[in-house]
Every structure is written in C-alpha cells, then in structure tokens.
C-alpha positions in Angstrom: 0.0 0.1 0.1 1.4 3.3 -1.0 1.3 6.1 1.0 1.6 9.5 -0.3 3.6 11.9 2.0 4.0 15.6 1.4 6.4 17.4 2.8 6.3 19.2 6.0 5.6 22.5 6.2 8.5 24.9 7.3 8.6 26.0 10.5 7.7 29.8 10.8 10.6 32.0 11.8 10.0 34.5 14.3 9.1 37.7 13.9 11.8 40.2 14.7 11.0 43.3 16.2 12.3 46.2 14.4 14.1 48.6 16.3 12.3 52.1 17.0 13.0 55.2 15.4 15.6 57.3 17.0 12.8 60.5 17.4 10.5 57.8 18.7 12.9 57.1 21.5 13.9 60.7 22.3 9.8 60.9 22.5 9.5 58.2 25.1 12.4 59.8 27.1 11.6 63.5 27.1 9.0 63.0 30.2 11.9 61.8 32.4 14.0 64.3 34.4 17.7 64.5 34.3 18.4 62.2 36.8 16.5 60.0 35.5 18.1 60.7 31.9 21.7 60.6 33.5 21.1 57.2 35.2 19.8 55.7 32.0 22.5 57.0 30.3 25.2 55.6 32.8 23.7 52.1 32.9 23.5 51.5 29.0 26.4 50.3 26.8 27.7 53.0 24.7 26.3 51.7 21.3 22.8 52.1 22.8 20.4 54.2 20.9 18.7 54.8 24.0 21.9 56.3 25.7 22.3 58.5 23.0 18.9 59.6 22.8 19.1 60.3 26.5 22.6 62.3 25.9 21.1 64.2 23.4 18.0 65.5 25.3 20.1 66.5 28.2 22.2 68.6 25.6 19.3 70.2 25.0 18.2 71.2 27.9 21.2 72.8 29.0 21.6 74.8 26.0 21.5 77.8 27.9 24.2 77.3 29.9 26.7 76.9 27.8 25.6 80.0 25.9 25.9 81.7 29.2 29.5 80.4 29.8 30.7 81.5 26.6 29.0 84.8 26.9 31.5 85.5 29.6 34.3 85.7 26.5 32.5 87.8 24.1 35.4 90.2 24.3 38.0 87.7 22.9 38.3 87.7 19.0 37.2 83.9 18.6 33.5 83.3 17.1 30.8 82.6 19.8 29.8 79.7 17.4 33.4 78.0 18.1 33.6 78.5 21.6 29.6 77.1 21.8 31.1 73.7 19.8 33.7 73.7 22.4 31.3 74.0 25.3 29.3 71.6 24.2 32.5 68.9 25.0 32.6 69.9 28.4 28.7 69.6 29.1 29.2 65.9 27.5 32.2 65.0 29.5 30.2 66.3 32.4 27.3 64.3 31.6 29.6 60.9 31.3 30.9 61.6 34.3 28.0 62.8 36.4 27.3 60.3 39.8 24.0 60.7 41.5 25.9 60.2 44.3 27.4 63.7 44.1 24.4 65.0 45.5 24.0 67.9 43.4 22.4 69.0 39.8 23.6 68.3 36.6 24.1 72.3 36.2 26.2 73.1 38.7 28.3 69.9 38.1 28.7 70.9 34.4 29.4 74.7 34.7 33.0 73.7 35.6 33.4 71.2 33.4 32.3 74.1 30.3 34.3 76.7 31.6 37.5 74.4 31.8 37.1 73.1 28.5 36.7 76.6 27.0 39.8 77.4 29.0 41.7 74.5 27.4 41.0 75.9 23.9 42.3 79.0 24.8 45.4 77.2 26.5 46.1 74.6 24.1 44.8 75.6 20.3 45.2 79.8 20.0 48.9 80.2 20.8 50.7 80.7 17.4 54.3 80.5 19.1 55.1 78.5 22.4 54.0 80.7 25.7 54.9 79.1 29.1 51.8 77.6 30.7 51.7 79.7 33.9 52.0 82.7 31.2 48.9 81.1 29.8 46.9 80.5 32.4 47.8 84.6 33.9 46.2 85.7 30.4 43.0 84.2 31.3 43.2 85.5 34.6 43.7 88.9 33.6 40.8 88.7 31.2 38.1 87.4 34.1 39.5 89.9 36.1 39.4 92.6 33.9 35.4 92.1 33.2 34.9 91.6 37.1 36.7 94.7 38.4 35.2 97.1 35.6 31.7 96.2 36.7 32.9 96.7 40.4 35.0 99.7 40.2 33.1 101.7 37.0 36.2 101.8 35.2 38.9 99.7 33.6 40.9 98.5 35.9 44.8 99.7 36.1 47.7 97.2 36.0 48.2 97.8 39.8 44.6 97.0 40.5 44.6 93.9 38.3 47.8 92.8 40.4 46.6 93.4 43.6 43.3 91.6 42.7 45.3 88.5 41.0 48.1 88.6 43.9 50.7 89.3 41.3 53.5 92.0 40.6 52.8 94.8 38.1 55.6 93.2 35.6 53.4 90.2 35.6 50.2 92.1 34.0 52.5 93.3 31.7 53.7 90.3 30.6 50.4 88.8 30.0 49.2 91.5 28.1 52.4 91.5 25.8 51.7 87.7 25.6 48.1 88.1 24.7 49.2 89.8 21.4 50.7 86.7 20.3 46.3 85.4 20.1 45.8 87.7 17.4 48.9 87.9 15.0 48.5 89.9 11.9 49.9 89.3 8.4 52.5 91.4 7.1 50.9 91.3 3.6 47.5 93.0 5.2 47.1 96.8 4.2 48.9 99.2 6.9 45.8 101.6 7.0 41.8 101.2 7.0 41.5 102.3 3.6 42.6 100.2 0.8 46.0 100.6 -0.5 49.5 99.3 -1.8 50.9 100.0 1.6 51.7 97.1 3.3 52.5 96.4 6.9 55.7 94.9 5.9 56.7 98.0 4.0 56.5 100.1 7.4 59.1 97.4 9.1 62.4 98.8 9.8 65.6 96.9 8.5 69.4 96.8 9.2 71.0 100.1 9.3 74.3 100.1 8.0 74.7 103.4 9.3 73.5 102.9 13.0 76.1 100.0 12.9 79.1 102.4 12.0 77.8 105.0 14.8 78.1 102.5 17.2 81.8 101.2 15.9 82.5 105.3 15.9 81.7 106.2 19.3 83.6 103.0 20.9 86.5 103.9 18.9 86.6 107.6 20.1 85.8 106.6 24.1 88.9 104.1 24.1 91.1 104.9 21.2 94.4 105.0 23.2 93.6 101.7 24.5 94.2 100.2 21.4 97.5 98.6 19.7 99.2 101.2 17.2 98.6 98.4 14.1 94.4 98.0 15.0 94.5 101.7 14.9 95.6 101.7 11.9 93.4 99.4 10.8 90.2 100.9 12.1 91.2 104.6 10.5 91.7 102.9 7.2 88.3 100.7 7.3 86.5 103.8 8.9 87.9 107.0 7.8 89.7 105.7 4.4 86.8 104.1 3.3 89.2 100.6 2.3 88.2 97.3 2.1 90.2 94.5 4.1 92.0 93.1 1.2 93.2 97.2 0.3 94.3 97.5 3.9 96.0 94.3 4.3 97.8 95.0 0.9 98.9 98.7 2.2 99.9 96.9 5.6 101.4 93.6 4.6 98.7 91.4 6.0 96.1 89.2 4.5 92.4 90.0 4.4 91.9 86.9 6.9 94.4 88.8 9.4 92.9 91.9 8.6 89.3 91.0 9.7 90.5 89.1 12.5 92.3 92.4 13.9 89.4 94.6 12.7 86.7 92.0 14.8 89.2 91.9 18.1 89.5 95.7 18.0 85.5 96.2 17.7 84.9 93.0 20.0 87.3 95.1 23.0 85.6 98.2 22.6 82.0 97.5 22.4 81.5 96.0 26.0 83.3 99.2 27.2 81.0 101.4 25.8 77.4 99.1 26.3 78.6 97.7 29.7 78.8 94.0 28.3 80.8 91.5 30.1 84.5 92.5 29.9 86.5 91.0 26.9 88.4 88.2 27.2 92.5 88.3 27.3 93.9 90.3 24.5 97.3 89.0 23.5 98.4 92.2 21.4 100.4 95.1 22.6 98.7 98.3 23.8 100.4 101.6 23.6 100.5 103.6 26.6 101.9 106.8 27.1 104.1 107.2 29.9 104.9 110.3 32.4 107.8 111.6 30.5 106.5 111.7 27.0 107.5 108.4 25.7 105.2 105.5 24.5 105.6 102.0 26.0 104.0 98.9 24.8 102.3 96.5 27.3 100.2 93.9 27.0 96.9 94.4 28.3 93.9 91.5 29.7 
C-alpha cells in the first residue's frame, strides 16, 4: 500500500522587532527628568540608541548653560559659534562623568567642565608661538579679572589694581598683556591703513641700518681709542675714515685679508663691551701703546 507523504511545511520564523526610530525613542524619554536620564545614560552600553537619545536630551536642555558660559568671553576675537561647540564638549564630558552620589544638579556640576574646556581651548589651540603655561593661565585670569573689576569699579582696572586682585606683580600683568598679543597675529601682507592701499604692514617695518652700526663703532673708537694697539688703530682708521676694503688694508699693511678681518673684529669686540656695559672682553694678547709720564710710549700687554 503506497503512502503519499507531502513534505512538512517549514516552521515559521519568529518575527524580529524593528528598532524604534530615534525620534520615537527621544519622545519616549522626554518625560524623564535629568537624574533619570543621567542614570539611564550611565547604565546603558555606548552603542545603545537609548543612551544616545538620553544624552541628546540632556544637551538640548542645557544649551542655555553653555551659551551663558560662552558669553563670558564675548570680548575675545574667537567666534561665539566655535566657543559654543567647545562648550558642548565640556557638557558631554560632565554628562559622562556625572554620579548621582554627588548630590548636586547637572547644572552646577557641568559648569566647571564647560568653562574648563573653553579655557583649555584658549590655552592649547590658539597660541601661534610657544608661551609658557603659567603665563598662558595668567592671560586668562587677567581677562576674567578685567571684566569683573570693570563692573565693580566702574572703570577699566589699571595694571596695579589687577595685580593687587590677582596677587601678582605689576610686571606680571604687563607680561600677560604682551603675551596676549600672540593670540591676534597680523599678516605682514595686510593693508597698513583702514582704507585699501598698496602700502602693506611689511613696508613699514625697519631693517638693519648700516649707518647705526657705523655710529656705534665710531663712538666706541672715540671713547677708548688710546687703549688699542697701534696696528689695530691703523686698521680702524683705514676702514672707517679711509673707506678701504679689508683686502686694500691688507695690501697696504702687508697683511692677508683674513688677518685684517680678525684684527678688526678683535678691536671692535674689545671696544663695544666697554661702551655698552657688557661683560669684559677676554684676554687680548696684542700690545697696547700706553703713554708714560715723560712723553714716551711704552708697549704693554693687556688683559
């Protein structure tokens, strides 16, 4: 007897629940207060959409706090939009690190995070050249104290008032003001005046003036001329008054150009410290002509 058997029907696969849209998740969480959202964000894995939605809700609820912290720096050239983004980074750090055992609100807990992140941005991201960390921090303290004392005193505080408030020296305040200029560098190619012109800032900068170098050399020579050996005096006369090159001087005195260059540098190197108050020159092996009481000239070796 043949038995006709039909193949068994495949078992029905269990239906998978589709994840709720992120907007729906956020709507479901909107009725929770800050502590409940913080507890939820702290208990869920980082990949959880509910955790992300809880953090987004907390950020949106505390936008005003971030904007309030940013307004403290309205006097700086940094754009408010950039500082707001930095402030949100600080707010997210506060949300991630918040512990209900602290017994405080998220607002009071997050404010130091937001302000600290903004200060860190100023300290680490905006300096165009290297400035020591204590001086960077003093610049920020001076800014904060300037705004606060302006409201208290009714006028812009002086350096002495700032120094007294911050417990530093007047010179430290001046150093901080100089360092702050680094935060606002200017291009040498920008126009020198408010109106567009072909004159650039680079056109107004000075350059090395050979006449100043000549002036310094002449003053040194006049002050301590008698202390030089006769040969170095002759070289200086031919160089400064005769306008001769080192090669020409060497040909006239029977010296090489290298010897003339070395003697000229030694003479000026000896004279300039005496004029400018720099440390004394090292031992000079050459003889110097010193006048004696009877009018004769006696060569001596000078240290």
